[in-house]
N, CA, C, O and the ligand as a Tripos MOL2 file, in Angstrom:
@<TRIPOS>MOLECULE
protein
  317   315    80     0     0
PROTEIN
NO_CHARGES

@<TRIPOS>ATOM
      1 N          -4.0400   86.7990   75.5730 N.3       1 MET1
      2 CA         -2.8550   87.0580   74.6270 C.3       1 MET1
      3 C          -1.8440   87.8860   75.3840 C.2       1 MET1
      4 O          -2.1050   88.9520   75.9410 O.2       1 MET1
      5 N          -0.8000   87.3610   75.3540 N.am      2 ALA2
      6 CA          0.5780   87.7750   76.0480 C.3       2 ALA2
      7 C           0.9810   89.1700   75.3930 C.2       2 ALA2
      8 O           0.9760   89.3470   74.1740 O.2       2 ALA2
      9 N           1.2920   90.0310   76.2180 N.am      3 SER3
     10 CA          1.8690   91.3990   75.6980 C.3       3 SER3
     11 C           3.4580   91.1370   75.2700 C.2       3 SER3
     12 O           4.1430   90.1930   75.6620 O.2       3 SER3
     13 N           3.8780   92.2070   74.3680 N.am      4 LYS4
     14 CA          5.2830   91.9950   73.8220 C.3       4 LYS4
     15 C           6.0890   92.1970   75.1390 C.2       4 LYS4
     16 O           6.8990   91.3180   75.4340 O.2       4 LYS4
     17 N           5.9520   93.1890   75.8930 N.am      5 ALA5
     18 CA          6.7230   93.3130   77.0740 C.3       5 ALA5
     19 C           6.8670   92.0210   77.9700 C.2       5 ALA5
     20 O           7.9360   91.6520   78.4560 O.2       5 ALA5
     21 N           5.7870   91.4510   78.1090 N.am      6 ALA6
     22 CA          5.7320   90.1560   78.9920 C.3       6 ALA6
     23 C           6.7670   89.0550   78.2690 C.2       6 ALA6
     24 O           7.5820   88.3900   78.9070 O.2       6 ALA6
     25 N           6.6240   89.0020   77.1490 N.am      7 THR7
     26 CA          7.5560   88.1200   76.3300 C.3       7 THR7
     27 C           8.9630   88.4510   76.6600 C.2       7 THR7
     28 O           9.7490   87.5970   77.0690 O.2       7 THR7
     29 N           9.2890   89.7430   76.4720 N.am      8 GLU8
     30 CA         10.6740   90.1610   76.7250 C.3       8 GLU8
     31 C          11.1920   89.8990   77.9990 C.2       8 GLU8
     32 O          12.3760   89.5900   78.1360 O.2       8 GLU8
     33 N          10.4230   89.9920   78.9380 N.am      9 LEU9
     34 CA         10.8920   89.8800   80.4110 C.3       9 LEU9
     35 C          11.1580   88.3440   80.6910 C.2       9 LEU9
     36 O          11.8270   88.0100   81.6690 O.2       9 LEU9
     37 N          10.6840   87.5210   79.9140 N.am     10 LYS10
     38 CA         10.8840   85.9860   80.2280 C.3      10 LYS10
     39 C          12.3910   85.7550   79.8460 C.2      10 LYS10
     40 O          12.8340   86.0260   78.7300 O.2      10 LYS10
     41 N          13.1020   85.2560   80.8190 N.am     11 ARG11
     42 CA         14.5920   85.0370   80.7240 C.3      11 ARG11
     43 C          14.8420   83.7170   80.2880 C.2      11 ARG11
     44 O          14.5990   82.8430   81.1210 O.2      11 ARG11
     45 N          15.3000   83.3310   79.1040 N.am     12 GLU12
     46 CA         15.5120   82.1510   78.7760 C.3      12 GLU12
     47 C          17.0880   82.0310   78.2310 C.2      12 GLU12
     48 O          17.7600   83.0220   77.9450 O.2      12 GLU12
     49 N          17.5240   80.7740   78.1420 N.am     13 SER13
     50 CA         18.8360   80.5360   77.6810 C.3      13 SER13
     51 C          19.0710   81.0960   76.2610 C.2      13 SER13
     52 O          18.2850   80.9810   75.3210 O.2      13 SER13
     53 N          20.0750   81.6170   76.2450 N.am     14 ARG14
     54 CA         20.3690   82.2090   74.7490 C.3      14 ARG14
     55 C          21.7550   82.2790   74.4790 C.2      14 ARG14
     56 O          22.5650   82.4680   75.3870 O.2      14 ARG14
     57 N          22.1480   82.1150   73.0800 N.am     15 ALA15
     58 CA         23.5070   82.0790   72.5600 C.3      15 ALA15
     59 C          23.8520   83.1880   71.7710 C.2      15 ALA15
     60 O          23.0300   83.6170   70.9610 O.2      15 ALA15
     61 N          25.0600   83.7610   71.9070 N.am     16 VAL16
     62 CA         25.6020   84.8560   71.0530 C.3      16 VAL16
     63 C          26.8990   84.3190   70.4190 C.2      16 VAL16
     64 O          27.5100   83.3650   70.8990 O.2      16 VAL16
     65 N          27.2560   84.9350   69.3940 N.am     17 THR17
     66 CA         28.5380   84.7140   68.7330 C.3      17 THR17
     67 C          29.4330   85.8500   69.0850 C.2      17 THR17
     68 O          28.9970   87.0010   69.0660 O.2      17 THR17
     69 N          30.6170   85.5920   69.3930 N.am     18 ARG18
     70 CA         31.5270   86.6340   69.8460 C.3      18 ARG18
     71 C          33.0450   86.1980   69.2100 C.2      18 ARG18
     72 O          33.3380   85.0120   69.0540 O.2      18 ARG18
     73 N          33.8560   87.1680   68.9060 N.am     19 LEU19
     74 CA         35.2360   86.7820   68.7610 C.3      19 LEU19
     75 C          35.9300   86.2600   69.8870 C.2      19 LEU19
     76 O          35.6300   86.7040   70.9950 O.2      19 LEU19
     77 N          36.8840   85.3160   69.7730 N.am     20 ILE20
     78 CA         37.7570   85.0700   70.8560 C.3      20 ILE20
     79 C          38.7120   86.1210   71.1250 C.2      20 ILE20
     80 O          39.3630   86.6020   70.1970 O.2      20 ILE20
     81 N          38.8520   86.5270   72.3450 N.am     21 GLU21
     82 CA         39.6000   87.5320   72.6910 C.3      21 GLU21
     83 C          41.1670   87.1020   73.0690 C.2      21 GLU21
     84 O          41.4250   86.0120   73.5810 O.2      21 GLU21
     85 N          42.0860   88.0100   72.7800 N.am     22 ALA22
     86 CA         43.4630   87.4790   73.3830 C.3      22 ALA22
     87 C          43.4800   87.4790   74.9380 C.2      22 ALA22
     88 O          42.9280   88.2660   75.7070 O.2      22 ALA22
     89 N          44.2800   86.3620   75.2120 N.am     23 GLY23
     90 CA         44.2670   86.1520   76.6620 C.3      23 GLY23
     91 C          43.1760   85.1170   77.2040 C.2      23 GLY23
     92 O          43.2330   84.5940   78.3170 O.2      23 GLY23
     93 N          42.2220   84.9090   76.2990 N.am     24 SER24
     94 CA         41.2650   83.9050   76.8400 C.3      24 SER24
     95 C          41.8430   82.6260   77.2860 C.2      24 SER24
     96 O          42.8360   82.1350   76.7470 O.2      24 SER24
     97 N          41.2420   82.1120   78.2330 N.am     25 SER25
     98 CA         41.5870   80.7680   78.9700 C.3      25 SER25
     99 C          40.3970   79.9040   79.1110 C.2      25 SER25
    100 O          40.4410   78.8500   79.7450 O.2      25 SER25
    101 N          39.3670   80.3270   78.5450 N.am     26 THR26
    102 CA         38.1510   79.6780   78.7480 C.3      26 THR26
    103 C          37.9620   78.3600   78.0780 C.2      26 THR26
    104 O          38.3080   78.2760   76.8990 O.2      26 THR26
    105 N          37.4860   77.3820   78.6450 N.am     27 GLU27
    106 CA         37.4900   75.8290   77.9970 C.3      27 GLU27
    107 C          36.1080   75.8280   77.3220 C.2      27 GLU27
    108 O          35.1420   76.4610   77.7490 O.2      27 GLU27
    109 N          36.1120   75.0870   76.2710 N.am     28 CYS28
    110 CA         34.9210   74.8170   75.5270 C.3      28 CYS28
    111 C          34.0920   73.5910   76.3140 C.2      28 CYS28
    112 O          34.6250   72.5440   76.6820 O.2      28 CYS28
    113 N          32.8370   73.8950   76.4780 N.am     29 SER29
    114 CA         31.9720   73.0240   77.1140 C.3      29 SER29
    115 C          31.7360   71.6580   76.4830 C.2      29 SER29
    116 O          31.2570   70.7720   77.1910 O.2      29 SER29
    117 N          32.0190   71.4280   75.2660 N.am     30 VAL30
    118 CA         32.0630   70.3040   74.3840 C.3      30 VAL30
    119 C          33.3830   69.4460   74.3270 C.2      30 VAL30
    120 O          33.4610   68.2730   74.6920 O.2      30 VAL30
    121 N          34.3710   70.1800   73.8320 N.am     31 CYS31
    122 CA         35.6460   69.3940   73.8000 C.3      31 CYS31
    123 C          36.6130   69.5720   74.8330 C.2      31 CYS31
    124 O          37.6180   68.8610   74.8600 O.2      31 CYS31
    125 N          36.3660   70.6110   75.8330 N.am     32 GLU32
    126 CA         37.1580   71.0280   76.8640 C.3      32 GLU32
    127 C          38.4470   71.3890   76.4430 C.2      32 GLU32
    128 O          39.3940   71.2170   77.2110 O.2      32 GLU32
    129 N          38.6010   71.8450   75.3730 N.am     33 LYS33
    130 CA         39.8790   72.5020   74.9880 C.3      33 LYS33
    131 C          39.7910   73.9540   75.0370 C.2      33 LYS33
    132 O          38.7130   74.5000   74.8020 O.2      33 LYS33
    133 N          40.9150   74.6780   75.3440 N.am     34 VAL34
    134 CA         40.7750   76.1210   75.5290 C.3      34 VAL34
    135 C          40.3560   76.7720   74.3200 C.2      34 VAL34
    136 O          40.7410   76.3090   73.2470 O.2      34 VAL34
    137 N          39.5780   77.8390   74.3550 N.am     35 LEU35
    138 CA         39.1660   78.7310   73.2150 C.3      35 LEU35
    139 C          40.3320   79.5180   73.1050 C.2      35 LEU35
    140 O          40.4990   80.5000   73.8290 O.2      35 LEU35
    141 N          41.1930   79.1450   72.2120 N.am     36 LYS36
    142 CA         42.6290   79.8890   72.0510 C.3      36 LYS36
    143 C          42.5130   81.0860   71.1480 C.2      36 LYS36
    144 O          41.9310   80.9350   70.0740 O.2      36 LYS36
    145 N          42.9710   82.1760   71.4500 N.am     37 PHE37
    146 CA         43.1940   83.4550   70.5530 C.3      37 PHE37
    147 C          44.2480   83.1420   69.5680 C.2      37 PHE37
    148 O          45.2780   82.6390   70.0180 O.2      37 PHE37
    149 N          44.1710   83.3330   68.4350 N.am     38 ARG38
    150 CA         45.2230   83.1080   67.4000 C.3      38 ARG38
    151 C          45.4030   84.4140   66.6420 C.2      38 ARG38
    152 O          44.5160   84.7910   65.8760 O.2      38 ARG38
    153 N          46.5520   85.1430   66.8300 N.am     39 ALA39
    154 CA         46.7930   86.3070   65.8470 C.3      39 ALA39
    155 C          46.4360   85.9560   64.5760 C.2      39 ALA39
    156 O          46.4740   84.8170   64.1110 O.2      39 ALA39
    157 N          46.0040   87.1980   63.8870 N.am     40 ARG40
    158 CA         45.7810   87.0680   62.4690 C.3      40 ARG40
    159 C          44.5700   86.1430   62.1150 C.2      40 ARG40
    160 O          44.2150   86.0830   60.9380 O.2      40 ARG40
    161 N          43.9510   85.4560   63.0260 N.am     41 GLN41
    162 CA         42.9340   84.4900   62.8640 C.3      41 GLN41
    163 C          41.6140   84.9850   63.5090 C.2      41 GLN41
    164 O          41.6230   85.2070   64.7200 O.2      41 GLN41
    165 N          40.5580   85.1620   62.8420 N.am     42 ARG42
    166 CA         39.3750   85.4920   63.5570 C.3      42 ARG42
    167 C          38.5420   84.3410   63.8500 C.2      42 ARG42
    168 O          37.6300   83.9450   63.1240 O.2      42 ARG42
    169 N          38.8880   83.8440   64.9070 N.am     43 ASP43
    170 CA         38.1480   82.7830   65.5520 C.3      43 ASP43
    171 C          37.0370   83.0320   66.4320 C.2      43 ASP43
    172 O          37.2270   83.7200   67.4340 O.2      43 ASP43
    173 N          35.7800   82.5050   66.1520 N.am     44 TYR44
    174 CA         34.4760   82.9640   66.8520 C.3      44 TYR44
    175 C          34.3040   81.7640   67.9360 C.2      44 TYR44
    176 O          34.6330   80.5910   67.7620 O.2      44 TYR44
    177 N          33.7480   82.2980   69.0240 N.am     45 GLN45
    178 CA         33.2000   81.3010   70.0100 C.3      45 GLN45
    179 C          31.7580   81.5420   70.3250 C.2      45 GLN45
    180 O          31.3240   82.6890   70.2120 O.2      45 GLN45
    181 N          31.0290   80.6340   70.6820 N.am     46 ILE46
    182 CA         29.6560   80.8110   71.1390 C.3      46 ILE46
    183 C          29.4620   80.9210   72.5810 C.2      46 ILE46
    184 O          29.6800   79.9360   73.2860 O.2      46 ILE46
    185 N          29.0260   82.1590   73.1470 N.am     47 ILE47
    186 CA         28.8770   82.2390   74.6110 C.3      47 ILE47
    187 C          27.3200   82.0370   74.9450 C.2      47 ILE47
    188 O          26.4710   82.6290   74.2780 O.2      47 ILE47
    189 N          27.0210   81.2950   75.8570 N.am     48 CYS48
    190 CA         25.5820   80.9890   76.1870 C.3      48 CYS48
    191 C          25.2600   81.4380   77.6220 C.2      48 CYS48
    192 O          25.9620   81.0270   78.5460 O.2      48 CYS48
    193 N          24.2750   82.2260   77.8320 N.am     49 ASN49
    194 CA         23.7710   82.4090   79.1720 C.3      49 ASN49
    195 C          22.7420   81.3630   79.4560 C.2      49 ASN49
    196 O          21.7380   81.2900   78.7480 O.2      49 ASN49
    197 N          22.9320   80.5970   80.4000 N.am     50 VAL50
    198 CA         22.0170   79.4370   80.7240 C.3      50 VAL50
    199 C          20.9800   79.7640   81.6920 C.2      50 VAL50
    200 O          21.3900   80.1300   82.7940 O.2      50 VAL50
    201 N          19.6410   79.7050   81.5010 N.am     51 TYR51
    202 CA         18.6640   80.1280   82.5630 C.3      51 TYR51
    203 C          17.9440   78.7320   82.7040 C.2      51 TYR51
    204 O          17.7500   77.9460   81.7770 O.2      51 TYR51
    205 N          17.5770   78.5550   84.0420 N.am     52 ASP52
    206 CA         16.7480   77.3910   84.4100 C.3      52 ASP52
    207 C          15.3390   78.0240   85.0680 C.2      52 ASP52
    208 O          15.2690   78.6320   86.1360 O.2      52 ASP52
    209 N          14.2900   77.7380   84.1940 N.am     53 ASP53
    210 CA         13.0000   78.3480   84.8370 C.3      53 ASP53
    211 C          13.0540   79.9590   84.9810 C.2      53 ASP53
    212 O          12.3220   80.4720   85.8280 O.2      53 ASP53
    213 N          13.7360   80.6240   84.3360 N.am     54 GLY54
    214 CA         13.8580   82.1260   84.4680 C.3      54 GLY54
    215 C          15.0360   82.4760   85.3680 C.2      54 GLY54
    216 O          15.3680   83.6560   85.4780 O.2      54 GLY54
    217 N          15.6350   81.5860   85.9690 N.am     55 ASP55
    218 CA         16.6410   82.0640   86.8110 C.3      55 ASP55
    219 C          18.1840   81.7040   86.0810 C.2      55 ASP55
    220 O          18.4320   80.6350   85.5220 O.2      55 ASP55
    221 N          19.0460   82.7340   86.2100 N.am     56 TRP56
    222 CA         20.4580   82.6170   85.5590 C.3      56 TRP56
    223 C          21.1590   81.5960   86.2660 C.2      56 TRP56
    224 O          21.2770   81.6910   87.4880 O.2      56 TRP56
    225 N          21.6780   80.5480   85.5860 N.am     57 VAL57
    226 CA         22.4640   79.5170   86.1060 C.3      57 VAL57
    227 C          23.9800   79.6970   85.8690 C.2      57 VAL57
    228 O          24.7290   79.7850   86.8420 O.2      57 VAL57
    229 N          24.4110   79.7480   84.7290 N.am     58 ARG58
    230 CA         25.7390   79.7950   84.3210 C.3      58 ARG58
    231 C          26.0160   80.3860   82.9980 C.2      58 ARG58
    232 O          25.0560   80.7710   82.3300 O.2      58 ARG58
    233 N          27.2900   80.5110   82.5120 N.am     59 VAL59
    234 CA         27.6650   80.8800   81.3330 C.3      59 VAL59
    235 C          28.4340   79.7200   80.7000 C.2      59 VAL59
    236 O          29.3350   79.2170   81.3710 O.2      59 VAL59
    237 N          28.1840   79.2620   79.5340 N.am     60 GLU60
    238 CA         28.9880   78.3120   78.7620 C.3      60 GLU60
    239 C          29.5500   78.7890   77.6470 C.2      60 GLU60
    240 O          28.9360   79.6180   76.9740 O.2      60 GLU60
    241 N          30.7710   78.3530   77.2860 N.am     61 HIS61
    242 CA         31.4310   78.8460   76.0880 C.3      61 HIS61
    243 C          31.6910   77.5340   75.1420 C.2      61 HIS61
    244 O          31.9810   76.4110   75.5530 O.2      61 HIS61
    245 N          31.5360   77.9030   73.8950 N.am     62 PHE62
    246 CA         31.9160   76.7190   72.9480 C.3      62 PHE62
    247 C          32.6930   77.2840   71.7950 C.2      62 PHE62
    248 O          32.7140   78.4720   71.4730 O.2      62 PHE62
    249 N          33.3040   76.3360   71.2340 N.am     63 HIS63
    250 CA         33.8880   76.6580   69.6590 C.3      63 HIS63
    251 C          32.6900   76.6380   68.8210 C.2      63 HIS63
    252 O          31.7800   75.8300   69.0040 O.2      63 HIS63
    253 N          32.6880   77.5750   67.8500 N.am     64 ASP64
    254 CA         31.5850   77.5490   66.9110 C.3      64 ASP64
    255 C          31.1820   76.3100   66.3070 C.2      64 ASP64
    256 O          30.0090   75.9590   66.1760 O.2      64 ASP64
    257 N          32.3110   75.5800   65.9000 N.am     65 GLU65
    258 CA         32.0090   74.2610   65.3730 C.3      65 GLU65
    259 C          31.4420   73.2700   66.3940 C.2      65 GLU65
    260 O          30.4570   72.5520   66.2250 O.2      65 GLU65
    261 N          32.1230   73.3370   67.3440 N.am     66 CYS66
    262 CA         31.5270   72.4150   68.6060 C.3      66 CYS66
    263 C          29.9720   72.6930   68.8740 C.2      66 CYS66
    264 O          29.2040   71.7620   69.1190 O.2      66 CYS66
    265 N          29.5870   73.9230   68.8170 N.am     67 TYR67
    266 CA         28.2750   74.2240   69.0970 C.3      67 TYR67
    267 C          27.3630   73.6850   68.0530 C.2      67 TYR67
    268 O          26.2560   73.2360   68.3490 O.2      67 TYR67
    269 N          27.8290   73.7260   66.7970 N.am     68 LEU68
    270 CA         26.9540   73.3390   65.8050 C.3      68 LEU68
    271 C          26.9280   71.7370   65.9000 C.2      68 LEU68
    272 O          25.8690   71.1310   65.7380 O.2      68 LEU68
    273 N          28.0670   71.1110   66.1550 N.am     69 ASP69
    274 CA         28.0360   69.6420   66.3020 C.3      69 ASP69
    275 C          27.2820   69.1510   67.4730 C.2      69 ASP69
    276 O          26.9460   67.9710   67.5710 O.2      69 ASP69
    277 N          27.0040   70.0850   68.4010 N.am     70 ALA70
    278 CA         26.1700   69.5900   69.5810 C.3      70 ALA70
    279 C          24.6900   69.9680   69.3490 C.2      70 ALA70
    280 O          23.8570   69.9940   70.2550 O.2      70 ALA70
    281 N          24.4300   70.2670   68.0150 N.am     71 GLU71
    282 CA         23.2070   70.7590   67.6410 C.3      71 GLU71
    283 C          22.4200   71.8660   68.2500 C.2      71 GLU71
    284 O          21.2040   71.8390   68.4430 O.2      71 GLU71
    285 N          23.2920   72.9150   68.5540 N.am     72 GLN72
    286 CA         22.8890   74.1650   69.2320 C.3      72 GLN72
    287 C          21.9850   73.9170   70.3810 C.2      72 GLN72
    288 O          20.7770   74.1340   70.2850 O.2      72 GLN72
    289 N          22.5690   73.4380   71.5340 N.am     73 PRO73
    290 CA         21.7090   73.2130   72.5580 C.3      73 PRO73
    291 C          20.9350   74.4290   73.2890 C.2      73 PRO73
    292 O          19.9660   74.2450   74.0260 O.2      73 PRO73
    293 N          21.4260   75.5570   73.0240 N.am     74 PHE74
    294 CA         20.8060   76.8420   73.5800 C.3      74 PHE74
    295 C          20.2350   77.7110   72.4990 C.2      74 PHE74
    296 O          19.9730   78.9020   72.6670 O.2      74 PHE74
    297 N          20.0600   77.0630   71.4010 N.am     75 GLY75
    298 CA         19.3430   77.8030   70.1630 C.3      75 GLY75
    299 C          20.2390   78.4200   69.2990 C.2      75 GLY75
    300 O          21.4210   78.4970   69.6340 O.2      75 GLY75
    301 N          19.8530   78.8760   68.2280 N.am     76 PRO76
    302 CA         20.5640   79.5160   67.1240 C.3      76 PRO76
    303 C          21.3250   80.8850   67.8250 C.2      76 PRO76
    304 O          20.6420   81.7010   68.4440 O.2      76 PRO76
    305 N          22.6260   81.0360   67.6860 N.am     77 PRO77
    306 CA         23.3550   82.1890   68.2510 C.3      77 PRO77
    307 C          23.0620   83.3750   67.4340 C.2      77 PRO77
    308 O          23.0190   83.3360   66.2040 O.2      77 PRO77
    309 N          22.8420   84.5270   68.2030 N.am     78 VAL78
    310 CA         22.5810   85.8070   67.6110 C.3      78 VAL78
    311 C          23.9860   86.4760   67.6150 C.2      78 VAL78
    312 O          24.9010   86.0810   68.3380 O.2      78 VAL78
    313 N          24.0850   87.5200   66.7500 N.am     79 ASP79
    314 CA         25.4340   88.3180   66.6450 C.3      79 ASP79
    315 C          25.1550   89.4640   67.7630 C.2      79 ASP79
    316 O          26.0070   90.3220   67.9930 O.2      79 ASP79
    317 ZN         35.2860   72.8320   71.3900 Zn       80 ZN80
@<TRIPOS>BOND
     1     1     2 1
     2     2     3 1
     3     3     4 2
     4     3     5 am
     5     5     6 1
     6     6     7 1
     7     7     8 2
     8     7     9 am
     9     9    10 1
    10    10    11 1
    11    11    12 2
    12    11    13 am
    13    13    14 1
    14    14    15 1
    15    15    16 2
    16    15    17 am
    17    17    18 1
    18    18    19 1
    19    19    20 2
    20    19    21 am
    21    21    22 1
    22    22    23 1
    23    23    24 2
    24    23    25 am
    25    25    26 1
    26    26    27 1
    27    27    28 2
    28    27    29 am
    29    29    30 1
    30    30    31 1
    31    31    32 2
    32    31    33 am
    33    33    34 1
    34    34    35 1
    35    35    36 2
    36    35    37 am
    37    37    38 1
    38    38    39 1
    39    39    40 2
    40    39    41 am
    41    41    42 1
    42    42    43 1
    43    43    44 2
    44    43    45 am
    45    45    46 1
    46    46    47 1
    47    47    48 2
    48    47    49 am
    49    49    50 1
    50    50    51 1
    51    51    52 2
    52    51    53 am
    53    53    54 1
    54    54    55 1
    55    55    56 2
    56    55    57 am
    57    57    58 1
    58    58    59 1
    59    59    60 2
    60    59    61 am
    61    61    62 1
    62    62    63 1
    63    63    64 2
    64    63    65 am
    65    65    66 1
    66    66    67 1
    67    67    68 2
    68    67    69 am
    69    69    70 1
    70    70    71 1
    71    71    72 2
    72    71    73 am
    73    73    74 1
    74    74    75 1
    75    75    76 2
    76    75    77 am
    77    77    78 1
    78    78    79 1
    79    79    80 2
    80    79    81 am
    81    81    82 1
    82    82    83 1
    83    83    84 2
    84    83    85 am
    85    85    86 1
    86    86    87 1
    87    87    88 2
    88    87    89 am
    89    89    90 1
    90    90    91 1
    91    91    92 2
    92    91    93 am
    93    93    94 1
    94    94    95 1
    95    95    96 2
    96    95    97 am
    97    97    98 1
    98    98    99 1
    99    99   100 2
   100    99   101 am
   101   101   102 1
   102   102   103 1
   103   103   104 2
   104   103   105 am
   105   105   106 1
   106   106   107 1
   107   107   108 2
   108   107   109 am
   109   109   110 1
   110   110   111 1
   111   111   112 2
   112   111   113 am
   113   113   114 1
   114   114   115 1
   115   115   116 2
   116   115   117 am
   117   117   118 1
   118   118   119 1
   119   119   120 2
   120   119   121 am
   121   121   122 1
   122   122   123 1
   123   123   124 2
   124   123   125 am
   125   125   126 1
   126   126   127 1
   127   127   128 2
   128   127   129 am
   129   129   130 1
   130   130   131 1
   131   131   132 2
   132   131   133 am
   133   133   134 1
   134   134   135 1
   135   135   136 2
   136   135   137 am
   137   137   138 1
   138   138   139 1
   139   139   140 2
   140   139   141 am
   141   141   142 1
   142   142   143 1
   143   143   144 2
   144   143   145 am
   145   145   146 1
   146   146   147 1
   147   147   148 2
   148   147   149 am
   149   149   150 1
   150   150   151 1
   151   151   152 2
   152   151   153 am
   153   153   154 1
   154   154   155 1
   155   155   156 2
   156   155   157 am
   157   157   158 1
   158   158   159 1
   159   159   160 2
   160   159   161 am
   161   161   162 1
   162   162   163 1
   163   163   164 2
   164   163   165 am
   165   165   166 1
   166   166   167 1
   167   167   168 2
   168   167   169 am
   169   169   170 1
   170   170   171 1
   171   171   172 2
   172   171   173 am
   173   173   174 1
   174   174   175 1
   175   175   176 2
   176   175   177 am
   177   177   178 1
   178   178   179 1
   179   179   180 2
   180   179   181 am
   181   181   182 1
   182   182   183 1
   183   183   184 2
   184   183   185 am
   185   185   186 1
   186   186   187 1
   187   187   188 2
   188   187   189 am
   189   189   190 1
   190   190   191 1
   191   191   192 2
   192   191   193 am
   193   193   194 1
   194   194   195 1
   195   195   196 2
   196   195   197 am
   197   197   198 1
   198   198   199 1
   199   199   200 2
   200   199   201 am
   201   201   202 1
   202   202   203 1
   203   203   204 2
   204   203   205 am
   205   205   206 1
   206   206   207 1
   207   207   208 2
   208   207   209 am
   209   209   210 1
   210   210   211 1
   211   211   212 2
   212   211   213 am
   213   213   214 1
   214   214   215 1
   215   215   216 2
   216   215   217 am
   217   217   218 1
   218   218   219 1
   219   219   220 2
   220   219   221 am
   221   221   222 1
   222   222   223 1
   223   223   224 2
   224   223   225 am
   225   225   226 1
   226   226   227 1
   227   227   228 2
   228   227   229 am
   229   229   230 1
   230   230   231 1
   231   231   232 2
   232   231   233 am
   233   233   234 1
   234   234   235 1
   235   235   236 2
   236   235   237 am
   237   237   238 1
   238   238   239 1
   239   239   240 2
   240   239   241 am
   241   241   242 1
   242   242   243 1
   243   243   244 2
   244   243   245 am
   245   245   246 1
   246   246   247 1
   247   247   248 2
   248   247   249 am
   249   249   250 1
   250   250   251 1
   251   251   252 2
   252   251   253 am
   253   253   254 1
   254   254   255 1
   255   255   256 2
   256   255   257 am
   257   257   258 1
   258   258   259 1
   259   259   260 2
   260   259   261 am
   261   261   262 1
   262   262   263 1
   263   263   264 2
   264   263   265 am
   265   265   266 1
   266   266   267 1
   267   267   268 2
   268   267   269 am
   269   269   270 1
   270   270   271 1
   271   271   272 2
   272   271   273 am
   273   273   274 1
   274   274   275 1
   275   275   276 2
   276   275   277 am
   277   277   278 1
   278   278   279 1
   279   279   280 2
   280   279   281 am
   281   281   282 1
   282   282   283 1
   283   283   284 2
   284   283   285 am
   285   285   286 1
   286   286   287 1
   287   287   288 2
   288   287   289 am
   289   289   290 1
   290   290   291 1
   291   291   292 2
   292   291   293 am
   293   293   294 1
   294   294   295 1
   295   295   296 2
   296   295   297 am
   297   297   298 1
   298   298   299 1
   299   299   300 2
   300   299   301 am
   301   301   302 1
   302   302   303 1
   303   303   304 2
   304   303   305 am
   305   305   306 1
   306   306   307 1
   307   307   308 2
   308   307   309 am
   309   309   310 1
   310   310   311 1
   311   311   312 2
   312   311   313 am
   313   313   314 1
   314   314   315 1
   315   315   316 2
@<TRIPOS>SUBSTRUCTURE
     1 MET1         2 RESIDUE 1 A MET
     2 ALA2         6 RESIDUE 1 A ALA
     3 SER3        10 RESIDUE 1 A SER
     4 LYS4        14 RESIDUE 1 A LYS
     5 ALA5        18 RESIDUE 1 A ALA
     6 ALA6        22 RESIDUE 1 A ALA
     7 THR7        26 RESIDUE 1 A THR
     8 GLU8        30 RESIDUE 1 A GLU
     9 LEU9        34 RESIDUE 1 A LEU
    10 LYS10       38 RESIDUE 1 A LYS
    11 ARG11       42 RESIDUE 1 A ARG
    12 GLU12       46 RESIDUE 1 A GLU
    13 SER13       50 RESIDUE 1 A SER
    14 ARG14       54 RESIDUE 1 A ARG
    15 ALA15       58 RESIDUE 1 A ALA
    16 VAL16       62 RESIDUE 1 A VAL
    17 THR17       66 RESIDUE 1 A THR
    18 ARG18       70 RESIDUE 1 A ARG
    19 LEU19       74 RESIDUE 1 A LEU
    20 ILE20       78 RESIDUE 1 A ILE
    21 GLU21       82 RESIDUE 1 A GLU
    22 ALA22       86 RESIDUE 1 A ALA
    23 GLY23       90 RESIDUE 1 A GLY
    24 SER24       94 RESIDUE 1 A SER
    25 SER25       98 RESIDUE 1 A SER
    26 THR26      102 RESIDUE 1 A THR
    27 GLU27      106 RESIDUE 1 A GLU
    28 CYS28      110 RESIDUE 1 A CYS
    29 SER29      114 RESIDUE 1 A SER
    30 VAL30      118 RESIDUE 1 A VAL
    31 CYS31      122 RESIDUE 1 A CYS
    32 GLU32      126 RESIDUE 1 A GLU
    33 LYS33      130 RESIDUE 1 A LYS
    34 VAL34      134 RESIDUE 1 A VAL
    35 LEU35      138 RESIDUE 1 A LEU
    36 LYS36      142 RESIDUE 1 A LYS
    37 PHE37      146 RESIDUE 1 A PHE
    38 ARG38      150 RESIDUE 1 A ARG
    39 ALA39      154 RESIDUE 1 A ALA
    40 ARG40      158 RESIDUE 1 A ARG
    41 GLN41      162 RESIDUE 1 A GLN
    42 ARG42      166 RESIDUE 1 A ARG
    43 ASP43      170 RESIDUE 1 A ASP
    44 TYR44      174 RESIDUE 1 A TYR
    45 GLN45      178 RESIDUE 1 A GLN
    46 ILE46      182 RESIDUE 1 A ILE
    47 ILE47      186 RESIDUE 1 A ILE
    48 CYS48      190 RESIDUE 1 A CYS
    49 ASN49      194 RESIDUE 1 A ASN
    50 VAL50      198 RESIDUE 1 A VAL
    51 TYR51      202 RESIDUE 1 A TYR
    52 ASP52      206 RESIDUE 1 A ASP
    53 ASP53      210 RESIDUE 1 A ASP
    54 GLY54      214 RESIDUE 1 A GLY
    55 ASP55      218 RESIDUE 1 A ASP
    56 TRP56      222 RESIDUE 1 A TRP
    57 VAL57      226 RESIDUE 1 A VAL
    58 ARG58      230 RESIDUE 1 A ARG
    59 VAL59      234 RESIDUE 1 A VAL
    60 GLU60      238 RESIDUE 1 A GLU
    61 HIS61      242 RESIDUE 1 A HIS
    62 PHE62      246 RESIDUE 1 A PHE
    63 HIS63      250 RESIDUE 1 A HIS
    64 ASP64      254 RESIDUE 1 A ASP
    65 GLU65      258 RESIDUE 1 A GLU
    66 CYS66      262 RESIDUE 1 A CYS
    67 TYR67      266 RESIDUE 1 A TYR
    68 LEU68      270 RESIDUE 1 A LEU
    69 ASP69      274 RESIDUE 1 A ASP
    70 ALA70      278 RESIDUE 1 A ALA
    71 GLU71      282 RESIDUE 1 A GLU
    72 GLN72      286 RESIDUE 1 A GLN
    73 PRO73      290 RESIDUE 1 A PRO
    74 PHE74      294 RESIDUE 1 A PHE
    75 GLY75      298 RESIDUE 1 A GLY
    76 PRO76      302 RESIDUE 1 A PRO
    77 PRO77      306 RESIDUE 1 A PRO
    78 VAL78      310 RESIDUE 1 A VAL
    79 ASP79      314 RESIDUE 1 A ASP
    80 ZN80       317 GROUP 0 **** ****
């Protein structure tokens, strides 16, 4: 039986939801459009840390709708 600590040490790809920040010039991995900050609009992005076999590979960014359209490739985002 695996201990809780061992489970937490296992590094897997994960997704978080974040507000798009002013000055952002990151592109969405799905539609390749910039995740554009709009004043007075609270737009969200999904940021995924991608791990391959426990090793960190890259960060990917998505529009929240694009991430849903892609069927949440890195799992459901957490806040
Ligand atoms: Zn997009």
